[in-house]
C-alpha positions in Angstrom: 148.3 158.4 115.4 144.6 158.5 116.1 141.8 156.0 116.2 139.7 158.6 114.4 140.6 160.8 111.4 142.9 163.8 111.0 141.7 167.2 110.3 142.5 168.8 107.0 144.8 171.2 108.8 146.8 168.3 110.3 147.1 166.7 106.9 148.2 169.9 105.3 150.8 170.5 108.0 152.2 166.9 107.7 152.5 167.5 103.9 154.2 170.9 104.3 157.1 170.0 106.7 160.4 168.8 105.3 160.7 165.8 107.5 158.6 162.7 106.6 155.5 162.6 108.8 153.2 159.6 108.5 149.7 160.1 109.8 148.1 156.9 111.0 144.3 157.2 111.3 141.9 154.6 112.6 141.4 152.8 109.3 145.1 152.5 108.7 145.8 151.5 112.3 143.2 148.7 112.0 144.6 147.4 108.8 148.1 147.4 110.3 146.9 145.6 113.4 145.2 142.9 111.4 148.2 142.5 108.9 150.7 142.1 111.8 148.5 140.2 114.2 148.7 142.8 117.0 145.7 142.8 119.3 143.8 140.3 117.2 142.6 136.7 117.5 141.9 134.1 114.8 138.3 133.1 115.1 138.0 130.6 112.3 140.3 129.1 109.7 139.0 127.9 106.4 140.9 125.1 104.5 140.7 125.2 100.7 141.4 121.8 99.2 142.3 120.9 95.7 143.0 117.7 93.9 146.7 116.7 93.8 147.0 115.6 90.1 150.5 114.3 90.7 149.2 111.8 93.2 147.4 109.9 90.4 150.4 109.6 88.0 
């Protein structure tokens, strides 16, 4: 895992070993943190409202 990027050599090595190696770079780490709510805070919530057509029947 790195907050930066992996060198081509590191990527080639991870691809060449028989065991599964997942390289988590800064972009992937950020996405995972946001998706799972780790180290994040909700700043604003937006409500999207639509008409409930069943209400008028």
